[in-house]
FISE-230965 format. One record per atom (N, C-alpha, C): atom name; x, y, z. Coordinates in steps of 0.1 Angstrom, whole numbers. Layout:
N
ATOM, atom, X, Y, Z
ATOM, CA, X, Y, Z
...
This chain:
212
ATOM, atom, X, Y, Z
ATOM, N, 8, -12, 0
ATOM, CA, 0, 0, 0
ATOM, C, 9, 12, 0
ATOM, N, 3, 24, -3
ATOM, CA, 11, 37, -4
ATOM, C, 18, 39, 9
ATOM, N, 30, 45, 8
ATOM, CA, 38, 48, 20
ATOM, C, 31, 57, 30
ATOM, N, 24, 67, 25
ATOM, CA, 16, 76, 33
ATOM, C, 2, 72, 34
ATOM, N, -4, 71, 46
ATOM, CA, -18, 67, 48
ATOM, C, -27, 77, 41
ATOM, N, -38, 71, 36
ATOM, CA, -48, 79, 28
ATOM, C, -60, 81, 37
ATOM, N, -66, 93, 34
ATOM, CA, -79, 96, 41
ATOM, C, -89, 99, 30
ATOM, N, -99, 90, 29
ATOM, CA, -110, 91, 19
ATOM, C, -123, 93, 27
ATOM, N, -131, 102, 22
ATOM, CA, -145, 104, 28
ATOM, C, -156, 102, 18
ATOM, N, -167, 96, 23
ATOM, CA, -178, 94, 14
ATOM, C, -190, 103, 19
ATOM, N, -194, 112, 10
ATOM, CA, -205, 121, 13
ATOM, C, -218, 117, 5
ATOM, N, -229, 122, 11
ATOM, CA, -242, 119, 4
ATOM, C, -254, 120, 13
ATOM, N, -265, 122, 7
ATOM, CA, -277, 123, 14
ATOM, C, -281, 111, 22
ATOM, N, -291, 112, 30
ATOM, CA, -296, 100, 38
ATOM, C, -301, 90, 28
ATOM, N, -296, 78, 29
ATOM, CA, -301, 67, 20
ATOM, C, -293, 66, 7
ATOM, N, -282, 74, 6
ATOM, CA, -275, 73, -7
ATOM, C, -266, 61, -8
ATOM, N, -263, 54, 3
ATOM, CA, -255, 42, 2
ATOM, C, -241, 44, 7
ATOM, N, -239, 54, 15
ATOM, CA, -225, 58, 20
ATOM, C, -219, 47, 28
ATOM, N, -226, 41, 37
ATOM, CA, -220, 31, 46
ATOM, C, -216, 18, 38
ATOM, N, -225, 14, 29
ATOM, CA, -222, 3, 21
ATOM, C, -210, 5, 12
ATOM, N, -209, 17, 6
ATOM, CA, -197, 20, -3
ATOM, C, -185, 21, 6
ATOM, N, -185, 27, 17
ATOM, CA, -174, 28, 26
ATOM, C, -169, 14, 30
ATOM, N, -178, 5, 33
ATOM, CA, -175, -9, 37
ATOM, C, -168, -16, 26
ATOM, N, -173, -15, 14
ATOM, CA, -168, -22, 2
ATOM, C, -154, -17, -2
ATOM, N, -153, -3, -2
ATOM, CA, -140, 2, -6
ATOM, C, -129, -1, 5
ATOM, N, -134, -1, 18
ATOM, CA, -125, -4, 29
ATOM, C, -120, -19, 27
ATOM, N, -129, -28, 24
ATOM, CA, -125, -42, 22
ATOM, C, -115, -43, 11
ATOM, N, -118, -37, 0
ATOM, CA, -110, -38, -12
ATOM, C, -96, -32, -11
ATOM, N, -95, -20, -6
ATOM, CA, -82, -13, -5
ATOM, C, -76, -15, 9
ATOM, N, -82, -22, 18
ATOM, CA, -77, -24, 31
ATOM, C, -76, -11, 39
ATOM, N, -86, -3, 38
ATOM, CA, -87, 9, 45
ATOM, C, -96, 7, 58
ATOM, N, -93, 13, 69
ATOM, CA, -100, 12, 81
ATOM, C, -113, 20, 80
ATOM, N, -125, 15, 81
ATOM, CA, -137, 23, 80
ATOM, C, -141, 30, 93
ATOM, N, -145, 42, 92
ATOM, CA, -151, 50, 103
ATOM, C, -166, 53, 99
ATOM, N, -175, 47, 106
ATOM, CA, -189, 48, 103
ATOM, C, -196, 59, 111
ATOM, N, -206, 65, 105
ATOM, CA, -214, 75, 112
ATOM, C, -221, 69, 124
ATOM, N, -221, 77, 135
ATOM, CA, -227, 73, 147
ATOM, C, -242, 74, 146
ATOM, N, -249, 63, 144
ATOM, CA, -264, 64, 142
ATOM, C, -270, 55, 153
ATOM, N, -267, 43, 154
ATOM, CA, -274, 34, 163
ATOM, C, -272, 38, 178
ATOM, N, -260, 44, 181
ATOM, CA, -258, 48, 195
ATOM, C, -260, 63, 197
ATOM, N, -266, 69, 187
ATOM, CA, -268, 84, 189
ATOM, C, -280, 86, 199
ATOM, N, -277, 94, 210
ATOM, CA, -287, 95, 220
ATOM, C, -298, 106, 216
ATOM, N, -296, 113, 205
ATOM, CA, -306, 123, 202
ATOM, C, -314, 121, 189
ATOM, N, -310, 111, 181
ATOM, CA, -316, 109, 168
ATOM, C, -331, 107, 168
ATOM, N, -336, 98, 176
ATOM, CA, -350, 94, 177
ATOM, C, -358, 106, 182
ATOM, N, -353, 113, 192
ATOM, CA, -360, 125, 197
ATOM, C, -360, 136, 186
ATOM, N, -349, 137, 179
ATOM, CA, -349, 148, 168
ATOM, C, -360, 145, 158
ATOM, N, -361, 133, 153
ATOM, CA, -371, 131, 143
ATOM, C, -385, 133, 148
ATOM, N, -387, 131, 162
ATOM, CA, -400, 134, 168
ATOM, C, -403, 148, 170
ATOM, N, -392, 156, 172
ATOM, CA, -394, 171, 175
ATOM, C, -381, 178, 171
ATOM, N, -380, 182, 158
ATOM, CA, -368, 188, 152
ATOM, C, -365, 201, 159
ATOM, N, -375, 209, 162
ATOM, CA, -372, 222, 167
ATOM, C, -366, 221, 181
ATOM, N, -371, 212, 189
ATOM, CA, -366, 210, 203
ATOM, C, -352, 205, 203
ATOM, N, -348, 196, 194
ATOM, CA, -336, 188, 195
ATOM, C, -325, 191, 184
ATOM, N, -328, 200, 175
ATOM, CA, -319, 203, 164
ATOM, C, -305, 207, 168
ATOM, N, -304, 216, 177
ATOM, CA, -291, 221, 182
ATOM, C, -283, 210, 189
ATOM, N, -290, 203, 198
ATOM, CA, -284, 192, 205
ATOM, C, -278, 181, 196
ATOM, N, -286, 178, 186
ATOM, CA, -282, 167, 176
ATOM, C, -270, 172, 168
ATOM, N, -270, 184, 163
ATOM, CA, -259, 189, 155
ATOM, C, -246, 190, 163
ATOM, N, -247, 195, 175
ATOM, CA, -235, 195, 183
ATOM, C, -230, 182, 186
ATOM, N, -239, 172, 188
ATOM, CA, -234, 158, 190
ATOM, C, -226, 153, 178
ATOM, N, -233, 155, 166
ATOM, CA, -226, 151, 154
ATOM, C, -213, 158, 152
ATOM, N, -213, 171, 154
ATOM, CA, -201, 179, 152
ATOM, C, -189, 174, 161
ATOM, N, -192, 172, 174
ATOM, CA, -182, 168, 183
ATOM, C, -177, 154, 179
ATOM, N, -186, 145, 176
ATOM, CA, -182, 131, 172
ATOM, C, -174, 131, 160
ATOM, N, -178, 139, 150
ATOM, CA, -171, 139, 137
ATOM, C, -157, 146, 139
ATOM, N, -156, 156, 147
ATOM, CA, -143, 162, 149
ATOM, C, -134, 153, 156
ATOM, N, -138, 145, 165
ATOM, CA, -130, 135, 172
ATOM, C, -125, 125, 162
ATOM, N, -135, 120, 154
ATOM, CA, -131, 110, 144
ATOM, C, -121, 115, 133
ATOM, N, -124, 127, 129
ATOM, CA, -115, 134, 119
ATOM, C, -101, 135, 124
ATOM, N, -100, 140, 137
ATOM, CA, -87, 141, 143
ATOM, C, -80, 128, 144
ATOM, N, -87, 117, 148
ATOM, CA, -81, 104, 149
ATOM, C, -76, 99, 135
ATOM, N, -84, 102, 125
ATOM, CA, -81, 98, 112
ATOM, C, -68, 104, 107
ATOM, N, -67, 117, 108
ATOM, CA, -55, 124, 102
ATOM, C, -42, 121, 111
ATOM, N, -44, 117, 123
ATOM, CA, -32, 113, 131
ATOM, C, -29, 98, 130
ATOM, N, -37, 90, 123
ATOM, CA, -36, 76, 122
ATOM, C, -24, 72, 113
ATOM, N, -18, 61, 115
ATOM, CA, -8, 55, 106
ATOM, C, -14, 46, 96
ATOM, N, -28, 44, 97
ATOM, CA, -35, 36, 87
ATOM, C, -43, 44, 77
ATOM, N, -45, 39, 66
ATOM, CA, -54, 45, 56
ATOM, C, -68, 43, 61
ATOM, N, -77, 53, 59
ATOM, CA, -90, 53, 65
ATOM, C, -100, 58, 54
ATOM, N, -112, 52, 55
ATOM, CA, -124, 57, 48
ATOM, C, -135, 61, 57
ATOM, N, -140, 73, 56
ATOM, CA, -150, 78, 65
ATOM, C, -164, 79, 59
ATOM, N, -174, 74, 66
ATOM, CA, -188, 74, 62
ATOM, C, -194, 88, 67
ATOM, N, -195, 97, 58
ATOM, CA, -200, 111, 60
ATOM, C, -189, 120, 67
ATOM, N, -187, 131, 61
ATOM, CA, -177, 140, 65
ATOM, C, -182, 151, 75
ATOM, N, -173, 158, 82
ATOM, CA, -177, 168, 91
ATOM, C, -182, 180, 83
ATOM, N, -178, 182, 71
ATOM, CA, -183, 194, 63
ATOM, C, -198, 193, 61
ATOM, N, -203, 181, 59
ATOM, CA, -217, 180, 56
ATOM, C, -226, 184, 68
ATOM, N, -221, 182, 80
ATOM, CA, -228, 186, 92
ATOM, C, -232, 201, 91
ATOM, N, -222, 209, 88
ATOM, CA, -224, 224, 88
ATOM, C, -231, 228, 75
ATOM, N, -225, 224, 64
ATOM, CA, -230, 228, 51
ATOM, C, -244, 224, 47
ATOM, N, -248, 212, 52
ATOM, CA, -260, 206, 48
ATOM, C, -271, 206, 59
ATOM, N, -268, 199, 70
ATOM, CA, -278, 196, 79
ATOM, C, -281, 207, 89
ATOM, N, -271, 213, 94
ATOM, CA, -273, 225, 103
ATOM, C, -279, 237, 95
ATOM, N, -274, 239, 83
ATOM, CA, -279, 250, 75
ATOM, C, -293, 248, 71
ATOM, N, -297, 235, 68
ATOM, CA, -311, 232, 65
ATOM, C, -320, 235, 76
ATOM, N, -316, 230, 88
ATOM, CA, -324, 232, 100
ATOM, C, -326, 247, 103
ATOM, N, -316, 255, 101
ATOM, CA, -317, 269, 102
ATOM, C, -327, 275, 92
ATOM, N, -325, 271, 79
ATOM, CA, -333, 277, 68
ATOM, C, -348, 274, 70
ATOM, N, -351, 262, 75
ATOM, CA, -365, 259, 76
ATOM, C, -371, 262, 90
ATOM, N, -363, 270, 98
ATOM, CA, -368, 275, 111
ATOM, C, -368, 265, 122
ATOM, N, -360, 254, 121
ATOM, CA, -359, 244, 131
ATOM, C, -348, 247, 141
ATOM, N, -339, 257, 138
ATOM, CA, -328, 261, 146
ATOM, C, -328, 276, 147
ATOM, N, -327, 282, 159
ATOM, CA, -328, 296, 161
ATOM, C, -315, 303, 156
ATOM, N, -316, 316, 154
ATOM, CA, -305, 324, 150
ATOM, C, -293, 323, 159
ATOM, N, -296, 323, 172
ATOM, CA, -286, 323, 183
ATOM, C, -279, 309, 182
ATOM, N, -286, 298, 181
ATOM, CA, -280, 285, 181
ATOM, C, -272, 283, 168
ATOM, N, -277, 287, 157
ATOM, CA, -270, 285, 144
ATOM, C, -257, 293, 144
ATOM, N, -258, 306, 149
ATOM, CA, -246, 314, 149
ATOM, C, -235, 308, 158
ATOM, N, -239, 303, 169
ATOM, CA, -230, 296, 178
ATOM, C, -224, 283, 172
ATOM, N, -232, 276, 165
ATOM, CA, -228, 264, 158
ATOM, C, -218, 267, 147
ATOM, N, -221, 276, 139
ATOM, CA, -212, 279, 128
ATOM, C, -199, 285, 133
ATOM, N, -199, 293, 143
ATOM, CA, -187, 298, 149
ATOM, C, -178, 286, 154
ATOM, N, -184, 277, 161
ATOM, CA, -176, 265, 166
ATOM, C, -171, 257, 154
ATOM, N, -179, 255, 144
ATOM, CA, -174, 247, 132
ATOM, C, -162, 254, 126
ATOM, N, -162, 267, 124
ATOM, CA, -151, 274, 117
ATOM, C, -138, 273, 126
ATOM, N, -139, 273, 139
ATOM, CA, -128, 271, 148
ATOM, C, -122, 258, 146
ATOM, N, -130, 247, 145
ATOM, CA, -126, 234, 143
ATOM, C, -119, 232, 130
ATOM, N, -124, 239, 119
ATOM, CA, -118, 237, 106
ATOM, C, -103, 242, 105
ATOM, N, -100, 251, 114
ATOM, CA, -86, 256, 114
ATOM, C, -76, 245, 118
ATOM, N, -81, 234, 124
ATOM, CA, -72, 224, 130
ATOM, C, -73, 210, 122
ATOM, N, -81, 210, 111
ATOM, CA, -83, 198, 104
ATOM, C, -77, 197, 90
ATOM, N, -70, 187, 87
ATOM, CA, -66, 184, 73
ATOM, C, -77, 178, 65
ATOM, N, -80, 183, 53
ATOM, CA, -91, 178, 45
ATOM, C, -87, 164, 40
ATOM, N, -97, 156, 35
ATOM, CA, -95, 143, 30
ATOM, C, -86, 144, 17
ATOM, N, -79, 132, 14
ATOM, CA, -72, 131, 2
ATOM, C, -81, 129, -10
ATOM, N, -93, 124, -7
ATOM, CA, -103, 123, -17
ATOM, C, -117, 124, -11
ATOM, N, -126, 132, -17
ATOM, CA, -140, 133, -13
ATOM, C, -148, 126, -23
ATOM, N, -155, 116, -20
ATOM, CA, -164, 109, -29
ATOM, C, -179, 113, -26
ATOM, N, -185, 118, -36
ATOM, CA, -199, 123, -34
ATOM, C, -209, 113, -41
ATOM, N, -217, 106, -33
ATOM, CA, -227, 97, -39
ATOM, C, -239, 105, -42
ATOM, N, -242, 108, -55
ATOM, CA, -253, 116, -59
ATOM, C, -265, 107, -63
ATOM, N, -276, 110, -56
ATOM, CA, -288, 101, -59
ATOM, C, -300, 110, -59
ATOM, N, -310, 107, -67
ATOM, CA, -323, 114, -67
ATOM, C, -331, 110, -56
ATOM, N, -342, 117, -53
ATOM, CA, -350, 115, -41
ATOM, C, -357, 102, -42
ATOM, N, -362, 97, -54
ATOM, CA, -368, 84, -55
ATOM, C, -359, 73, -50
ATOM, N, -346, 74, -54
ATOM, CA, -336, 64, -50
ATOM, C, -335, 64, -35
ATOM, N, -334, 76, -29
ATOM, CA, -332, 78, -14
ATOM, C, -344, 72, -7
ATOM, N, -356, 75, -11
ATOM, CA, -368, 70, -5
ATOM, C, -368, 55, -5
ATOM, N, -365, 49, -16
ATOM, CA, -365, 34, -18
ATOM, C, -355, 28, -9
ATOM, N, -343, 33, -8
ATOM, CA, -333, 27, 0
ATOM, C, -335, 29, 15
ATOM, N, -341, 40, 19
ATOM, CA, -344, 43, 33
ATOM, C, -355, 32, 37
ATOM, N, -365, 30, 28
ATOM, CA, -375, 20, 31
ATOM, C, -369, 6, 33
ATOM, N, -360, 3, 24
ATOM, CA, -354, -11, 24
ATOM, C, -346, -14, 37
ATOM, N, -339, -4, 42
ATOM, CA, -331, -7, 53
ATOM, C, -339, -7, 66
ATOM, N, -350, -1, 66
ATOM, CA, -360, -3, 77
ATOM, C, -357, 3, 91
ATOM, N, -349, 13, 92
ATOM, CA, -347, 20, 105
ATOM, C, -359, 27, 109
ATOM, N, -365, 23, 121
ATOM, CA, -378, 28, 125
ATOM, C, -378, 44, 125
ATOM, N, -367, 50, 131
ATOM, CA, -368, 64, 132
ATOM, C, -366, 72, 119
ATOM, N, -363, 65, 108
ATOM, CA, -362, 72, 95
ATOM, C, -375, 71, 87
ATOM, N, -384, 62, 91
ATOM, CA, -396, 60, 82
ATOM, C, -405, 72, 82
ATOM, N, -403, 81, 91
ATOM, CA, -412, 93, 91
ATOM, C, -405, 105, 83
ATOM, N, -394, 103, 77
ATOM, CA, -387, 114, 70
ATOM, C, -395, 118, 58
ATOM, N, -398, 131, 57
ATOM, CA, -406, 136, 46
ATOM, C, -398, 137, 33
ATOM, N, -405, 134, 22
ATOM, CA, -398, 135, 9
ATOM, C, -393, 150, 7
ATOM, N, -401, 159, 12
ATOM, CA, -397, 173, 10
ATOM, C, -384, 176, 17
ATOM, N, -382, 170, 29
ATOM, CA, -369, 171, 36
ATOM, C, -357, 166, 28
ATOM, N, -359, 155, 22
ATOM, CA, -348, 149, 14
ATOM, C, -345, 158, 2
ATOM, N, -356, 163, -4
ATOM, CA, -354, 172, -16
ATOM, C, -346, 185, -12
ATOM, N, -349, 190, 0
ATOM, CA, -342, 202, 4
ATOM, C, -327, 199, 7
ATOM, N, -325, 187, 13
ATOM, CA, -311, 183, 15
ATOM, C, -303, 181, 2
ATOM, N, -310, 176, -8
ATOM, CA, -304, 174, -21
ATOM, C, -300, 187, -27
ATOM, N, -308, 197, -26
ATOM, CA, -305, 210, -31
ATOM, C, -292, 216, -24
ATOM, N, -292, 214, -11
ATOM, CA, -280, 219, -3
ATOM, C, -267, 211, -7
ATOM, N, -269, 198, -9
ATOM, CA, -257, 190, -13
ATOM, C, -252, 195, -26
ATOM, N, -261, 198, -36
ATOM, CA, -256, 202, -49
ATOM, C, -249, 216, -48
ATOM, N, -254, 224, -40
ATOM, CA, -248, 237, -38
ATOM, C, -234, 236, -31
ATOM, N, -233, 227, -21
ATOM, CA, -220, 225, -14
ATOM, C, -210, 219, -23
ATOM, N, -214, 209, -31
ATOM, CA, -204, 201, -38
ATOM, C, -199, 210, -50
ATOM, N, -206, 219, -55
ATOM, CA, -201, 228, -66
ATOM, C, -191, 238, -60
ATOM, N, -191, 240, -47
ATOM, CA, -182, 249, -40
ATOM, C, -170, 242, -34
ATOM, N, -170, 229, -34
ATOM, CA, -160, 221, -27
ATOM, C, -146, 222, -34
ATOM, N, -137, 228, -27
ATOM, CA, -124, 231, -33
ATOM, C, -112, 226, -23
ATOM, N, -115, 218, -14
ATOM, CA, -105, 214, -4
ATOM, C, -96, 203, -8
ATOM, N, -99, 197, -19
ATOM, CA, -91, 186, -24
ATOM, C, -98, 179, -36
ATOM, N, -92, 168, -40
ATOM, CA, -98, 160, -51
ATOM, C, -112, 155, -48
ATOM, N, -120, 156, -58
ATOM, CA, -135, 152, -56
ATOM, C, -139, 143, -67
ATOM, N, -146, 132, -63
ATOM, CA, -151, 122, -72
ATOM, C, -166, 122, -70
ATOM, N, -174, 125, -81
ATOM, CA, -189, 125, -80
ATOM, C, -193, 112, -87
ATOM, N, -201, 104, -80
ATOM, CA, -206, 91, -85
ATOM, C, -221, 92, -86
ATOM, N, -227, 92, -98
ATOM, CA, -241, 92, -99
ATOM, C, -247, 78, -97
ATOM, N, -253, 76, -86
ATOM, CA, -256, 62, -82
ATOM, C, -270, 57, -85
ATOM, N, -279, 65, -91
ATOM, CA, -292, 60, -93
ATOM, C, -294, 47, -100
ATOM, N, -285, 45, -110
ATOM, CA, -286, 33, -118
ATOM, C, -275, 23, -115
ATOM, N, -268, 24, -103
ATOM, CA, -258, 15, -99
ATOM, C, -263, 7, -87
ATOM, N, -258, -6, -87
ATOM, CA, -260, -15, -76
ATOM, C, -247, -20, -72
ATOM, N, -239, -12, -66
ATOM, CA, -225, -16, -63
ATOM, C, -224, -27, -51
ATOM, N, -235, -29, -44
ATOM, CA, -236, -39, -34
ATOM, C, -237, -53, -40
ATOM, N, -246, -54, -50
ATOM, CA, -249, -67, -55
ATOM, C, -243, -70, -69
ATOM, N, -238, -60, -76
ATOM, CA, -234, -61, -89
ATOM, C, -219, -58, -90
ATOM, N, -211, -68, -92
ATOM, CA, -196, -66, -92
ATOM, C, -191, -57, -103
ATOM, N, -198, -57, -115
ATOM, CA, -194, -48, -125
ATOM, C, -196, -33, -121
ATOM, N, -207, -30, -114
ATOM, CA, -209, -16, -109
ATOM, C, -198, -13, -99
ATOM, N, -195, -22, -90
ATOM, CA, -184, -19, -80
ATOM, C, -171, -17, -86
ATOM, N, -168, -26, -96
ATOM, CA, -155, -24, -103
ATOM, C, -154, -11, -110
ATOM, N, -165, -6, -115
ATOM, CA, -165, 7, -122
ATOM, C, -161, 18, -112
ATOM, N, -166, 17, -100
ATOM, CA, -163, 27, -89
ATOM, C, -149, 25, -85
ATOM, N, -144, 13, -83
ATOM, CA, -130, 11, -79
ATOM, C, -121, 17, -89
ATOM, N, -124, 16, -102
ATOM, CA, -115, 22, -112
ATOM, C, -115, 37, -111
ATOM, N, -126, 43, -108
ATOM, CA, -127, 58, -107
ATOM, C, -119, 62, -95
ATOM, N, -120, 55, -84
ATOM, CA, -113, 58, -72
ATOM, C, -98, 58, -74
ATOM, N, -93, 48, -81
ATOM, CA, -79, 47, -84
ATOM, C, -74, 58, -94
ATOM, N, -83, 62, -103
ATOM, CA, -80, 73, -112
ATOM, C, -78, 86, -104
ATOM, N, -85, 88, -93
ATOM, CA, -85, 100, -85
ATOM, C, -74, 100, -74
ATOM, N, -68, 88, -72
ATOM, CA, -58, 86, -62
ATOM, C, -46, 80, -69
ATOM, N, -37, 87, -75
ATOM, CA, -26, 81, -82
ATOM, C, -17, 72, -73
ATOM, N, -18, 75, -60
ATOM, CA, -10, 67, -50
ATOM, C, -14, 52, -51
ATOM, N, -26, 49, -56
ATOM, CA, -31, 36, -56
ATOM, C, -28, 28, -69
ATOM, N, -24, 35, -79
ATOM, CA, -24, 29, -92
ATOM, C, -13, 17, -93
ATOM, N, -4, 16, -84
ATOM, CA, 6, 5, -84
ATOM, C, 2, -5, -74
ATOM, N, -9, -3, -67
ATOM, CA, -13, -12, -56
ATOM, C, -27, -17, -58
ATOM, N, -29, -30, -59
ATOM, CA, -43, -36, -60
ATOM, C, -42, -50, -56
């Protein structure tokens, strides 16, 4: 493997397939996976029941957890792949909650200030992979995985998040970026689709081209 450890992040909306892709890429390239904290998140169920009451608490939890993971990753001697990046917390989820009136001006200003302080200490990923999916795909995949607290997510919420993702990804300039349009891919069950993605990842990481 490359002499210097690699840091790859997988970004994308709820239900885009980030965890599955992170697992498969990690297995293939022997990268250590860092998964998003969902099942052990103490705020997530409460948040989906009452977004206004719990939005700030949830976003601070995610931000702290993601900052800790990001710091561990950049200090690690192993190559790592991360399921959802810290940038999405601020650029997508906190911003959306503020825009739709679920987070107050005071809480959002506090949150953004903390986020920018954290950014001063973090090295960006060697590659950002963005899994782009339309809302029909997201709804189908959320239904299939059957997490109880996700079943009440409104289609309009996913649509708004997708708009923010597109805005953010067009402005992303922190490092190499790979956009994968996943609506017609089944990289979990179709080896050809997975191989296509593996090839694109190697194209964007020259360090990998001599190692497979």
